[in-house]
PASEBA-1860 file (N, C-alpha, C; in nm, 3 decimals):
! residues 107
1> XXXXXXXX> 0.084/-0.118/0.000/0.000/0.000/0.000/0.088/0.125/0.000 ~ 0.031/0.229/-0.052/0.101/0.356/-0.052/0.082/0.425/0.082 ~ 0.185/0.493/0.131/0.167/0.567/0.257/0.074/0.686/0.234 ~ 0.002/0.720/0.337/-0.091/0.832/0.328/-0.014/0.962/0.310 ~ -0.063/1.045/0.217/0.005/1.172/0.194/-0.035/1.270/0.304 ~ 0.055/1.358/0.341/0.022/1.455/0.446/-0.084/1.551/0.396 ~ -0.166/1.598/0.488/-0.271/1.692/0.449/-0.209/1.824/0.410 ~ -0.270/1.893/0.313/-0.212/2.021/0.270/-0.220/2.124/0.381
9> XXXXXXXX> -0.119/2.208/0.386/-0.111/2.312/0.487/-0.140/2.446/0.421 ~ -0.227/2.523/0.481/-0.259/2.654/0.429/-0.152/2.753/0.476 ~ -0.088/2.818/0.381/0.014/2.918/0.412/-0.035/3.051/0.360 ~ -0.048/3.146/0.450/-0.090/3.279/0.409/0.024/3.351/0.341 ~ -0.011/3.442/0.253/0.089/3.515/0.177/0.179/3.597/0.269 ~ 0.125/3.649/0.377/0.205/3.733/0.465/0.307/3.653/0.545 ~ 0.301/3.520/0.541/0.397/3.436/0.612/0.522/3.407/0.529 ~ 0.519/3.441/0.402/0.633/3.412/0.316/0.742/3.516/0.340
17> XXXXXXXX> 0.868/3.475/0.334/0.976/3.571/0.356/0.986/3.669/0.240 ~ 1.024/3.793/0.272/1.035/3.897/0.170/1.164/3.878/0.091 ~ 1.272/3.851/0.160/1.403/3.846/0.095/1.439/3.702/0.060 ~ 1.471/3.679/-0.065/1.513/3.547/-0.110/1.664/3.549/-0.126 ~ 1.729/3.450/-0.068/1.875/3.444/-0.072/1.923/3.367/-0.194 ~ 2.033/3.412/-0.251/2.097/3.340/-0.360/2.184/3.230/-0.303 ~ 2.212/3.132/-0.384/2.301/3.025/-0.339/2.445/3.076/-0.340 ~ 2.531/3.007/-0.267/2.672/3.045/-0.262/2.738/3.028/-0.398
25> XXXXXXXX> 2.696/2.927/-0.474/2.753/2.904/-0.606/2.718/3.020/-0.702 ~ 2.595/3.067/-0.695/2.555/3.179/-0.781/2.632/3.305/-0.745 ~ 2.648/3.329/-0.615/2.724/3.445/-0.569/2.869/3.434/-0.617 ~ 2.929/3.318/-0.600/3.067/3.297/-0.643/3.084/3.315/-0.793 ~ 2.988/3.264/-0.870/2.994/3.278/-1.015/2.984/3.426/-1.055 ~ 2.897/3.500/-0.989/2.881/3.642/-1.022/3.009/3.720/-0.990 ~ 3.069/3.692/-0.875/3.193/3.761/-0.837/3.307/3.724/-0.933 ~ 3.319/3.596/-0.965/3.425/3.552/-1.057/3.406/3.612/-1.196
33> XXXXXXXX> 3.283/3.615/-1.243/3.254/3.673/-1.374/3.288/3.821/-1.378 ~ 3.253/3.892/-1.272/3.285/4.034/-1.265/3.437/4.054/-1.265 ~ 3.509/3.974/-1.187/3.654/3.986/-1.181/3.721/3.958/-1.315 ~ 3.675/3.853/-1.383/3.732/3.818/-1.514/3.705/3.930/-1.615 ~ 3.583/3.981/-1.617/3.549/4.086/-1.713/3.630/4.213/-1.687 ~ 3.643/4.251/-1.561/3.719/4.372/-1.527/3.867/4.353/-1.560 ~ 3.922/4.236/-1.529/4.063/4.209/-1.560/4.088/4.207/-1.710 ~ 3.999/4.145/-1.785/4.016/4.140/-1.930/4.010/4.280/-1.991
41> XXXXXXXX> 3.920/4.362/-1.941/3.911/4.499/-1.992/4.036/4.578/-1.957 ~ 4.085/4.562/-1.834/4.206/4.634/-1.793/4.326/4.590/-1.876 ~ 4.340/4.460/-1.901/4.451/4.411/-1.983/4.440/4.462/-2.126 ~ 4.316/4.464/-2.178/4.295/4.516/-2.313/4.332/4.662/-2.325 ~ 4.292/4.742/-2.227/4.326/4.885/-2.230/4.477/4.904/-2.214 ~ 4.540/4.825/-2.126/4.684/4.837/-2.103/4.763/4.803/-2.229 ~ 4.719/4.702/-2.304/4.791/4.658/-2.424/4.749/4.732/-2.550 ~ 4.660/4.829/-2.536/4.613/4.905/-2.652/4.727/4.988/-2.710
49> XXXXXXXX> 4.738/4.988/-2.841/4.842/5.066/-2.909/4.793/5.209/-2.927 ~ 4.797/5.285/-2.817/4.753/5.425/-2.820/4.833/5.502/-2.716 ~ 4.818/5.633/-2.718/4.887/5.717/-2.622/4.838/5.687/-2.480 ~ 4.919/5.728/-2.383/4.885/5.702/-2.242/4.756/5.773/-2.201 ~ 4.735/5.896/-2.254/4.614/5.968/-2.214/4.488/5.900/-2.267 ~ 4.496/5.834/-2.382/4.381/5.761/-2.437/4.350/5.640/-2.349 ~ 4.455/5.569/-2.309/4.434/5.453/-2.220/4.380/5.498/-2.085 ~ 4.431/5.609/-2.033/4.381/5.660/-1.905/4.234/5.700/-1.916
57> XXXXXXXX> 4.198/5.764/-2.027/4.059/5.802/-2.048/3.969/5.678/-2.053 ~ 4.011/5.576/-2.124/3.932/5.453/-2.132/3.921/5.384/-1.995 ~ 4.030/5.389/-1.918/4.027/5.331/-1.783/3.927/5.402/-1.693 ~ 3.928/5.535/-1.697/3.832/5.613/-1.617/3.690/5.585/-1.665 ~ 3.670/5.574/-1.796/3.537/5.546/-1.850/3.486/5.410/-1.802 ~ 3.574/5.311/-1.797/3.533/5.178/-1.749/3.497/5.184/-1.602 ~ 3.576/5.253/-1.520/3.544/5.266/-1.378/3.411/5.338/-1.357 ~ 3.384/5.442/-1.436/3.257/5.512/-1.427/3.141/5.420/-1.466
65> XXXXXXXX> 3.160/5.341/-1.569/3.057/5.247/-1.613/3.028/5.143/-1.504 ~ 3.132/5.094/-1.439/3.114/4.994/-1.333/3.038/5.053/-1.215 ~ 3.078/5.173/-1.171/3.008/5.232/-1.056/2.864/5.266/-1.089 ~ 2.836/5.313/-1.210/2.698/5.343/-1.247/2.616/5.215/-1.259 ~ 2.676/5.105/-1.301/2.604/4.977/-1.307/2.568/4.928/-1.167 ~ 2.661/4.943/-1.072/2.630/4.905/-0.933/2.517/4.991/-0.877 ~ 2.521/5.121/-0.906/2.416/5.210/-0.857/2.281/5.175/-0.917 ~ 2.278/5.147/-1.046/2.154/5.108/-1.112/2.098/4.979/-1.053
73> XXXXXXXX> 2.185/4.882/-1.030/2.140/4.754/-0.971/2.083/4.776/-0.832 ~ 2.144/4.863/-0.753/2.093/4.891/-0.618/1.958/4.960/-0.623 ~ 1.941/5.056/-0.713/1.814/5.127/-0.725/1.702/5.031/-0.767 ~ 1.730/4.945/-0.862/1.631/4.847/-0.907/1.595/4.753/-0.793 ~ 1.693/4.706/-0.718/1.667/4.617/-0.605/1.582/4.686/-0.498 ~ 1.616/4.812/-0.466/1.541/4.886/-0.365/1.396/4.906/-0.407 ~ 1.372/4.938/-0.534/1.234/4.956/-0.581/1.156/4.824/-0.577 ~ 1.223/4.715/-0.610/1.156/4.585/-0.605/1.121/4.548/-0.461
81> XXXXXXXX> 1.212/4.569/-0.368/1.185/4.539/-0.227/1.073/4.626/-0.172 ~ 1.070/4.753/-0.211/0.962/4.842/-0.166/0.828/4.794/-0.218 ~ 0.825/4.746/-0.342/0.701/4.692/-0.398/0.655/4.567/-0.326 ~ 0.748/4.483/-0.285/0.712/4.361/-0.212/0.657/4.396/-0.074 ~ 0.714/4.496/-0.009/0.666/4.536/0.124/0.525/4.593/0.113 ~ 0.501/4.679/0.012/0.367/4.734/-0.007/0.267/4.623/-0.037 ~ 0.307/4.526/-0.115/0.219/4.413/-0.146/0.185/4.336/-0.019 ~ 0.281/4.316/0.068/0.256/4.244/0.194/0.163/4.322/0.285
89> XXXXXXXX> 0.178/4.455/0.289/0.090/4.537/0.372/-0.053/4.530/0.319 ~ -0.069/4.540/0.187/-0.202/4.529/0.129/-0.265/4.393/0.156 ~ -0.184/4.287/0.147/-0.235/4.153/0.173/-0.275/4.138/0.319 ~ -0.201/4.197/0.411/-0.236/4.190/0.553/-0.367/4.264/0.580 ~ -0.386/4.378/0.515/-0.512/4.452/0.531/-0.630/4.369/0.479 ~ -0.612/4.306/0.363/-0.718/4.223/0.307/-0.747/4.104/0.398 ~ -0.643/4.040/0.451/-0.662/3.928/0.543/-0.741/3.972/0.666 ~ -0.712/4.089/0.719/-0.782/4.140/0.836/-0.929/4.166/0.804
97> XXXXXXXX> -0.957/4.230/0.689/-1.095/4.256/0.650/-1.174/4.127/0.631 ~ -1.112/4.028/0.568/-1.182/3.901/0.546/-1.204/3.826/0.677 ~ -1.111/3.838/0.771/-1.126/3.770/0.900/-1.237/3.834/0.982 ~ -1.253/3.966/0.970/-1.355/4.036/1.048/-1.493/4.030/0.983 ~ -1.502/3.995/0.857/-1.630/3.995/0.785/-1.713/3.873/0.823 ~ -1.839/3.900/0.856/-1.933/3.791/0.887/-2.039/3.792/0.778 ~ -2.038/3.693/0.687/-2.134/3.695/0.577/-2.278/3.674/0.621 ~ -2.300/3.620/0.741/-2.435/3.592/0.788/-2.491/3.704/0.875
105> XXX> -2.415/3.811/0.891/-2.461/3.922/0.973/-2.572/3.997/0.899 ~ -2.681/4.025/0.972/-2.792/4.098/0.911/-2.760/4.247/0.911 ~ -2.796/4.309/0.805/-2.769/4.453/0.790/-2.879/4.534/0.852
END
């Protein structure tokens, strides 16, 4: 005979965690990829057959691009987290209204 399956558990939306963690492998891959890309760009600029001021300009441009990419990623993450918090607050309000509502109450 098959073992009895456990009964389903009701999980409210407000019980779910807001922040989802990445795995260590994903984090390591992202850091390694960033390091390889930055090193390859630096080596390419260093070996470029151009004047020193051109290479310096390209180096500054790459650093500016990297910092602006980090800032953009942070802003996008912050907006997403704010949206999740607002969604949880709205869900909690709806849960409270539904819990307090009595459909058999006479008006």
